[in-house]
N, C-alpha and C positions, 0 to 999 in steps of 0.2 A: 502494499499499500502506499502510495505517495506521501509525503510528508509536507508537500509544499501547501500551500495556503490553497482555500478552495472557495467558488463564490459566495457559496452557505454562510461562509465564516464573517462576511461583511454583512454586517445588520441591515434593515430597511427602517427609516426613521420615522416612529412613531407619532412625533411631532408633527404638527401642520402647519409650517410657515405662514400660509396663505389666511390661516383661521386667528393666528397671533396677528398678523397684521389688522384683520378684522379688529379684534381686541381692542387694536392701539389706538385704531379710528375712533373706535366706539368711547372709549375711556377720554379722549383727546375732545370729542365733541360735547361728551356731557359733563367734563371739567369746564368748557367754555360757558355752554349754557349755563348750568347752575351759578358759575361767578357773576355771568351778566344778569340772572334773575335774583341774586342775592344783594348786587350792587342796587338795581331798580328799587327795591325795597328797602334797603338801605337809607338812598339817596332820597326815597319819597318822607320816609319818617322824620328823614333832618329838615326838610323843607316847611315842615307843619311845624318849625319850631318857633317860626316868626308867627303862625296865625292859632297857634295853640296853648293856652294857657290854663293849668288846671294844678292839683296839687302832685299829681304823679308825673307830671311832664319828664322833670331830671331823671327819674328812676327809669321811666320808658325809653327815655333818650339814651341811657348807659346802657340798657338791655338791648339795643339795638347797635350800640357801638360795638359790644361783645360779638353779636350775630355776625358783623361784618367781618369782624378780626377771623373769626371761625370759618367762616367761608371762602378768606385768601388762603387761610393755613390749608383748607381742605382742597382748594383748587391746585395749588401748589404740591401735592402731597398727588393728589391724581395726575398730574402732571408727568412729576418722576417716576410715577409707579408704570407711566405708560412708557416714558420712556427706555426703563429697565425691559419692559416686555418688546419693545420694540429692538434694543440689543439682542435679546434673545432668539428674535425672529431672524435677522439678519447674522446670526451666527448659526441658526437651524437651516438657513438657506445655503450658508457656506458647507456646512457640514452633509446637507443631500448630495451637493455636487460633489464634494468629496468621495461620498460613499458612493457615489454611479459609477466615479471612474475608477476608482479602486477596484470596484466589482467588474468592469469591463476588464482592467488589466489582471486580474486574477482568472477570469476565462480565457482570455490570451494565453496567459501561462500555462494553464491547464490542456489547453489546446496542441500547446508545441510541444510539452515533456514526453519522455519515452519513460514509463514508470520502471525500465530493466535500466537504464541509464541517465542519471539524472545528474546535471553536470553542477561545477559550481556556481556558475554564472547563474543559473536558473535560482538554484537555492539562496544568493545574494538577493534576487531580485523578489524571492516568498517574504525573504527577512524582512525586505525596504518595504512591502507592501504593508505587512504587517505592523512594520514601525510607523507608516503614515497613517495607518489605522486608528492607534491608539493616540499619537499627537493629535489626529480630530477630535477624537471623542473627550481626550481630557481635556481638549479647549472649549467642547462644547458644555461639559460638566460644569467647569469653572465657571463661566458666563452665566450658567443656570442658578448654582451655587451664589454667587455673588448678587443677581439679580431678585434671587428668594429672602436673601439676608438684607439687603437693601429695603426689600417693600416692606420687611416685618419690621426694622428701625422705622419707617416712616409712620407704620401702626403704632409703633409705640412710644414716637417722638410727637406726634402730632394730635390734638385734640382735632375731635370734629370729622372724625375718619371712621366711625363706626360701621356706616354703608359698604365704605371700603372692605374695612376687616370684615364684615360677613359675607362681602363677596369671595376673599381670598377663602374664609373657611369654607363655604359650600364647593368652590372649585377643588381647594384641595381634599376634602372629602368625596368628591367623587372619584378623584383619582386613583384614591386609598383603595376604595370599592373596587376601583376597575385593577390596581394591583393585587389586593387579594382576591382576586377572582381567577388570577392564572393561578395554573396548576406549577408551574417552573419559575422562580425569579431570578434574574441575573444579580449581580452584585451589588450592581449599580441602583438596579430598580429597587431591591434590598435596601440599598443608602437612602435613596429617595422615600420609600415610605417611613423609613426611620425618621428622617427628617421632617415629614410631613405629621408624624405622629407627635414627635417633640415639639413642635411648633405649635399645634392645634389641639392637642390632645384633651387640655381644660378649657375650650371654647366651647360654649352651650350649642351652637348651630352645630359644629363640626363633629361632636359628641352624639348630640342627637340623631343627625341624618347615619352616624354609621350604626350606631344601634338599632333604628328603625330599619333603615335597609338591610344590612344583614342578619338582626335578631341575634338573641343571648347565646343558642346552643353554636349558632357558626361565629359567632365572636371567640366564645370558649375553644371553639374546633381551633380557629386562626390562632390562638395564644399558645395553644399545645404544639400545633406546627412549627411555631418561630421559638420554641423554647431554646432549641439546642444550634440556632444557627451559627457557625463557627470565624465567622470573619470580622462580626462586629464584636467590639469590647463589651463586655458586661457592665451594665448599671453598677450603681452602688447597693450595698445591701437594702432592702426595706426594712423598717423600725423591727428591731426583736426578730429579726431573721436572717441566722448563719447565711445561708444560700445566698450567692450574690443573684441576682435578678436581672434576666435579659432585658435591652434596652426597648426591643420592640413587644415585649409583653409587659414590661412596666407601661408602655405608651396606652396599649389595650386596654389595659387594669384603670389607666387613668381616663381614657374613653367612658369605660361603663360608668366608672365612680360619678363621673359628670352629668351623663345624660342620667342618671339618678338620684344629684342632690337635689336639698329644696334649700329653699332661703334662708339667710343668716337670721333672721327673725323669728325663725320657727325654731331654731335649733334647740329649744326647751320645750316645746308643745306636743306631747305624745298623740299618737295616730288617733287616740279616742276623743281628743280635746275638741269641742267646739270649732276653736281658731283653725286648727289643721283642718279640718272638716271643710270648714269655709273655704280654705285656701285649694281644698280639691276641687272645688265647684269651678276655677277659673281654670282659664285653657293649658298653663303651664301645668297646674294641676291634676290636670287629666292626662298630660302627657307622662307625668309622673308615676300615677297612677297605672298606665295602660304597660308602661316600662316594668314597672316593678311586679305588678301581677306575673307578667311572660315571665319574668328570672325566678320568682317562685314557683309558677307551674313548671319550669322548665328541671328546678331542682327535685320537686316532690314526683317528677317522672310520669309517666302516662298513667290514667287515670285507672284503666281497666286491668293494672298490671295484676300478676300471679300473686295470690300470699306464696308461693315457694321461691318465687326470684325475685331478687329485690332490684326494681329498676331506678331507683332513686337515683338522681345527678348532682346532690351534694358535692360530693369531690370535684368534678369539673368545673362548677361554678365558683368553687374555694379556691380552682388551680388559676382561674381567672383572676378575680377579686385580690389575691394574696399580693401580688407584686406594687400594688397601688400607693403613688407617694400623696395622692390627694387621697382626702377622706371620703368617707360613705355617710352618707346623710344618716341620721341619725335613726329616723321613722323606719326606713327601708330594716337596717339592721336589728331592730326590737323587732320587726314581722318575721323576719328570718328567724332570731332567737326562737321565737314564740314557734313557727311550724316545726324547728326542730326539738322544741321540749315541751310538745303537745300541750298549745292552746297558749293566749294571752297570757294566761295567770300560771302557767308551766311553771313547775319546779323540778323538772328530773335532770338531774346530772349523773346522773347513776347509771351504770349499764357492765358488761362485763370487760374485764381488764384491757382486753386488746379489741374490743369492738370497735371496727371502724366510723360507726355512728358517734359513739361517745368521742372518737379522739376529732371527727369533725366536727361536734359541738365545740369541744376544746378548743380547734383551732379559728371558728369564727367565732369566738369570743376573743381569741387573740386578735384578730384583725379589727373588731369594733373597738378594742381597749386603744388603737390608734387615734379615736375622735373621743374623748373625756365627757362629751356630752352624751355623745350615744351611750358610752359606758353607763353615765350615771341613767339614764333613761332604762335601759336593760334593768337594773336593778334596785332600780325605784322604790324603796320601802310601803312608798304612799299607794303603789300600785300593785307589788305583788310579795312575794316574800324568799324571792330568788337568793337575794344573799345570804341571810340567815340560813336557808334550805341548805345550799349549796354547798356552805362551809360544814353543817354537821354531816352533810353526806359525804364527803371527802374523808371528814374523820372518822366514819364508821368502815367507809369501803376500803378493802384490800389493795391498796394501791401501791402493790410490789413487783418488781418483776421475777420473773420464776427463775432465772439464775443467781441473782444476788441476793435477792432477799430483804432489798433494801428499797426505802422508795423512789420512784421513778420522776423527775422534775420536770420531765416531757409530758407527762400523762394529765398534770396540772398547769402547764407552762400559759396557757391561754385564760385560765382562769383567776392565775397571779396577776397576770399584768390588769386582764379587767377589773377586778376587785381594787387594785392599786390606783389605775387612774378613774372609776367611778366615786374615790375615798379622797382624791386628793384635786382632781381636776386638770391633771397633768399626763401626758402621756406615759404608759408604763409607772407613773410616781415618781419618776427620778428626775435631779437634773434640772428646777426651776429656773428657769431665765430671766433676766432682769427686768422685761418686761408682762411677765406670766402673771395673770389675776389671780388674787387670791380664791382659797377655794368657796364655795357658795354654802350656802345653808343646807342646799341638798347635797353636796359633797359631804359636809361635815356628819348630816345624817347618817351618810351610809360609813362613814369612818367608825361612830359611835358603836355602830353594830360588832365593827370588826373588833375594837377595843373591848367592848365587853364582851364577847367571846374570849378573847385572850385571858380576859381576867377572871373567867371561871375556874372551878375545880377541873375540869376538863382539857383547859388549855386551850390552843390552839395549833389545829394538825400541821404536821412538820411539812407536807407537800406544798402548803401554803406560805412558808415563810417569807417570802419575797412580798406580799401580800403586807402582812404586817408589819415589816421593816420599812417599808415604804409608807404605810401610813401612819406610824409612829414617828419616824423621821420628819415628817412634813409639819407634825402639829407639835415639835418639840417644846415648842412658847408655851403650850397648856400643863405639858409636864413639866419644866422648870417652873413656872407659875405655882404650879400646885405644893409643888416641895418646897419652895423658898418663902410664897406670899410676895415676893417682890417685884421691883418696878422692872418688868420685862416683855421685849414685844412680842404679840400674841394677833393672832386672826380676828377678826370679829367675829366670827364663824368658827366656832372651837369645840373643844369635848368635854363632855360633862365628867368630871375626877376628881378623886378625893387622893388622899395619900396613899394607902392601901392600895389603891385601885391600880394608880400610877406606880408605884413600886411596883406589884405583880406583871403590869404588861410589861416593863422593861425586862424584869428578869425572864419572861415567856420569849423575850426578843434574844436573850442571853443563850437560851437552851442551844439555837441551831447558828450555825456559822454566817449563813447567808445574811440572817437579819440584823445577825449580831455586829457585822460589817457596815453595813448599811445605817443603823442610828448610833454606832459610834462616829463616823465620819460627817453624819448629819449635828450629833452635837456640836461636833469643832467646828463645823462651819458655822452653827446656830452662834454660837458663845463670840464669834469675830464680830456677826452681825448683832450682839446684844452689848457689848463693851460699847460699839462705835455709835448705838443709840442712847446709851444710857450718859454718854458722857456729850453727847450734842447739845444743843439750845434747844429740841423739839419734848425735852424731859424738866419740868420744874421742881425740884427737889425743895420739901420741907422739911420733916424730921430728920430723913436720912442723908446724909451728904453723897456725893457719886462714889466716894471712894466705899465705903458702908454698901450702897447697893451694888457696884462692882463687887466684893466682897461676898455676896449676897447671893448675885450670879453663879456667880462660881462655886460656890457651894451646892447649890443646885444642881449645878455640872458634874460637878464632882457624885453627886447623889446618882445621875443619871447613869455615868458611866461605871460608878461602883456597883450598881443595882446587874447592869449588863456583866461588867467583867466576874462578878462572885458566881452567877447564874453560868455565866460560860465554862469556867474554871473545873465547877462542879459536874458538867454536862462532860469536859473532858476527859477527869479522873475516874468517871463512872462509867465512859467509854473504855479507858483503858484498865480499869479494873473486873470490867466483865471479861476482857480478852484473856484475863490470866486463865481461864477456864479452858482456854483452848489452846492451840499449835502442839507445842513438844509435849507438853502436860500429856494432854491426850493420846499423843503417840507412843509414850514411854509404856503407859499403862495399859495398850491396845499389845503393845510390847510379849510385856511380860505376863499379859492374860495367856498369851498365845502360846508361850514358853510352859506357863504351869500346864495347858491343855495337853500339849507334846508330850509331858513326862508320866503324866497320870496314868496314861494307857500303861507303860512298861513299867514305873515302881510307882505305884500309887502311893505310899505313905511318904516316900522320900520326893515324889515330886509335889505333893499336897506341900508338904511343908515346908521345902525351898521355896514353892512357887508364891506362900502366903509370907514367907520373912522377906521376899524382895519385893512383894508389893509393900509391905509394912516401910520397909526401908526407903520405897519411892513417894509415899507418901510422907513422908516424915522430912524426906527432902525437900518437896516441893511446897511443904507447910512452909518451912523456913527461907523457901524461895518468897514465897505468898507477903510472909510478912515482911521481907526485904522490899521488896518491890512494891508494897501499899505504903511504908511508910516514906520511899523514896517519891512516890506519886505525891502523896500529902504535901511533903515538902516543896515539888514545883508546883506543885498548887497555890500553895504559899507565897512562893519566889514569884509566881505569875502576878497574883494579888498587887503585892508590897511592888512589883516593876511598874504594873498599870496606873498603881495610886501614885507613883514618882512621875510616871511618864505624864499623866493627865494635868500633876501640878505643873509640871515646867511649860508644858503644851499653852496652859493659859495664861502663866506666866508670859510667855514669849508671844502671846495675842495680842496680851495688855499692853505688852511693851512697843508691838508693831500700833499699835490702837494710838497711843497717847505720844508717839513718835511723829505720826501722821499730822497729829492736830498742836504740834509745837510745843508740846509741854516740858518744861526742865528737866535735869538729869535727877533732880532730886525727888520731884513729884512723879515721874515715871519708876523711879525704883518703890517708891511707896506703894503705889498703884500694883506693880509688879507683886511685891511681897503679900499685898491683900488677895490678889489673885490667887495665888499660888499657894498660901494659908487657907483660902476657902475652899478650893477643890481638893487639899488633901482633906480638909476636916468633912468635909461632905462625902469623900469617899470612905472614909474610915467608919461614919454614922452608919452609912447603910449597909457595906461589908460587916460591923457589928450586929445590927437587927439582921442582915441574912443570918449569919450564923446561928443566933439566938432562935430564929425562929426553924432552923432545920435539926436544930437539938432539941427542941419541945417536941 
């Protein structure tokens, strides 16, 4: 077979230069006509200035002036967009001519060759054709990319271009649909589709056209189709997802999220509310209802499905939704959760350990947690008992892996994230930003359920330690205030706590390494904010001086870390002590038992006596070993507590030092504050540790 270029390798240009020329003409004429009519309106109103005298005259003329400015901007934007399209048309005509000429050269070359004797000159001609083809295509793509970027910049940089933006989005949507309907896409076509999705996926007109034209099932199929495209780099990971999401799947997921979103003013309106029902009667509301009903019907599967075969499509729907960087509407997510948990007030989170349906529920909750408004709506205690019921179900359910016998965090990952987001108003309950809104009354209401559960005798289920840690960390102001009653910054909507409940919840956090780390780091950050607050002009001290207030805050901080550390040290000690009954001790016992069994048959008396003596000696040896290791573990536990006490005292002193330095305090005053913070933190730590030890002994 010849490896020389063939005519079929030379593509036929899909772009119609003539049609592009018509678009340029239409845009140019529309720009001119719009500008003329706008100017006529503006000059007409301005001419009334001499004949019209009323209180609203100035306001009217100001508005007309702004309309004239927008008219000029729109005219300029349209003219520049038309120019970019004209450049594309010129390049397309040039490319079409080049492709025709290259195709003829390839035909002539194929007609001249002898397949059994291809000459070097013929190979050189073939490579020259391929090189010219690559150059022509590269030039055209560069022109096309530049035009697209320029027009995108026009849309972003000029006001008054909504009509042009809608037209660009609609044109892009039609092109995206055409590309997705092709069986095979070249790299350039994949890049074009990727660019269209990146540019327009969060545009309502673009997203609505794609979803309405393709449908949910086809959109999900396209997402699966593009999941493993190799040539494009992967996009950043979705929140809480360790797998990198492909940029094409992110774009399609954002299309679905955009086409099913609701207005911002409805973010707290549940589906059954009068406000939301009234919106459903609007054209936008009817579109939302139609699209979300179609998605839920797709997920539920065919109505006539057999009882023996599960035809539900929740997995494919979640595969489509998962990579999105844009949040989904709270009402849509609430409806989906209700569908999967048996009704609007459903509370089922249970299931067989590895049941795909249970995993799908948890996965949906993880997706929902990326929109804190949705998370709060789903577990709103005024609507249902999901938060309390799900926590109890996780505590009762044996969420263990079959191999390790330990809690599998992946089984409740989504619920962890949802409860944290619902209780804090933050995505996954962590890392509040400078401009993050404080928790709402609804967030605090859900947080109270989590805190109350942690304060019960049953404690909090270990698989949900992340949710407990994030909730406690955000409301540390309430814990500090409860522990010292001092002047500390707290949220308007906080928790109902007393001393015993606060200490109990902190100790519960200390039992689990994940929540321990979250709350400890949160307390250190809170200490810095507290010191800055106490030494600022926002606090007017009466009886207490700033230094005394700082010492009280440090004491509360020491109590917080003391409760965490005491419980954590005991948990680690218990884990190590429990491990003494395993390992080599058990192996040696099995070995001696086998020796006894092997000798009894041949020398019954001797074998039994020898075996018993060996077992007695082994038990004595291990008893001494256990005593030594237990004492070492106790010593280590005490060392951990002492070290933590010293560390927290130093940390609080350093925080106070940096705060007073930033406020320009003298070295003498800074030392005074450092010492107060260090002594306060140490005192609080010792106090709570003594209380913890006394409670455990009793």
